[in-house]
N, C-alpha and C positions, 0 to 999 in steps of 0.2 A: 481410493478414487486417485486417479492419476491427473494431477492439475496443469500438467505440461501443454496439453492442446489448448486449454482456456489461457493460460500465460502467453503461448504464442499468438493467439487470436488477440488478447488484450494489447500486446506489443505493437501488433500489426496495425490495429484500429487507432490507438492512441497517436502512433506515427503518421498514419495516413492523414488523419484529421487535424495534426498539428498541435494537439493539446498536451502541454507540459503538465506531467502530474508524477508524484514521488510515491511509491508504494510505501506504505508503512503498515503497522500491526503484524499480526500473527503469521500471515503469508509471507511477509517481507522476512520476518524472523526465520521461517522455515527455508527461505532461499538462502540464508547465511548458515543454514545447517542446524538450526535448533529444532529439536524434536517436539514441535507443536503441530496441531492440526487446526484447521479453521475451513469453513464452508462458504466463508465470503472473501472479498478483496477489498481493502482499503487504500486510498490514495488522497495526499494532500495536492490542491491545486490553488492557483491564485484565482479569486473570484472577480473576474472582469466581464463587461459585456460580451467582449470577443471569445473569452474562453467560455462562457455560458452557451454561445451559439455552437461552439466546437464541442462542448459535452451533450448538446442535443444531437449533433451530427455523428457522435460516438454512439449514442443509444440507437438512433436511426440504423447505422452500420451494423449493430450486433441484432437488430430485429428485436429490440427490447424497448421497455418503457423508462422514461424519465420520470422519477418521483420526487416529492418533497415532503418526507415524513417529519411530523412535529412531536416525535416522542423522544425524549424530552425537546423542548424547543431548541433547535439548533440551526446551523447553516449547512444542514447536511443535504447532499443531492444523491439520491440513490438509482442505480440502473438496476432493472429486474427484468428477466425472461422467464415466463413461466414453464416453456417447453423443457428446459434442463436445469432450471432452478439457479440460474446465473445471478449472482447478487454482488453488485459491486458498488461501492459507497465512495464519494468524493466529498471531502471537507475542506473548507477554507482555513480552518485553524485546528490545531490539536494542543491538547496540554503539554506543556515543557518544552514546547519548540517557539522559538521566538520568530524566526524569519525562514521562509521558504528558500532563499538564496544561501543560508548558512546550513540548512539541511542539505541542499542538493550538492554543495562544496564537498561533504563528507560520504554522499552516497555512493553505492556502487553502481556500476551500469552492466547490466547482464543482457547479453545477446540472445534473442529468440528468433532464429531464422532471418537474421538480417534486420531485424528490429529490435531496439534496445529499450528495456525497461529500466528506469531509474529505481534504485531500491534503497531506501533509508538505511543508514548504517545501524548495526544492532545494538552499539552503545546509544544512540538517538531514540531507537525503538523503547529501550529499557527506561530511558529518562522519561519519555512521554508516557508510558504505562505508570511509573512510579507517580508521576505528576497528576495523573488521571485519579488515581487511587480507587477504582471501582474494584469490587470484588473479583469480577472475572480478569481483571489487569493483575491485581496483586496476586492471583492464583499461579500464574505463569513467570512470576519475576525470578523466582529462584533457578527455574528451569532455563530461561533466558541468560541469566547471570553466568550459570554454569557453562552454557555455550558459548559466551563471550570470553571467559576465562580459557577455554580450550582453544578459542580461535586465536587468542593473543599468544598463547604457548606454542602453538604450531607456527604462527608468523615468526616468533623468537627462533625456534628450532630451525627455520628455513634460512635465517639470517646469518 
C-alpha cells in the first residue's frame, strides 16, 4: 500500500483547517526510514476548545467521522472513514513526552505538495514506545533503534 496519497491529503487538510499536530508512532518512524508498517496514523495535538473545533473540521473535510473510543479509557480522538478504512488517531498526551513544544522543536518538517507534516524525531518515537511498554511497542523497539543508529551514522558520514 502506498501511503503517500493519504499523507498528501492529511498534510493539506491539517494545514487548511489550521490544526497543529505532530505525527508520532510507526507511520512517523517509517517517514524517517524505519522499516515498519502500520495501517493508521497517529498525531499528538494540544487539546483546547479551538483545536477540538478544528479537529471536527478536519474530519468533515476528510468525509470521515470523529469518534471518542474508550478502550482503554483515554483522551483519544479517532477519525475514521469507512470507504477506504482511513484511521487517524489524535492524542493530547503520549507516554515519554513531557511537552508538545519540546517534541515540536526536535521534529522534522516534511513537505507534501506544499503542505508540511510535522513528524516527531525518531529518538522521541523510541522514547515514547519504551515508556509505553506495551507489547506492540516493545516489538518494534529493536528495529527503530537500528534505524536511528543508521540515521546517525549517515549524518556523521555527511558531516
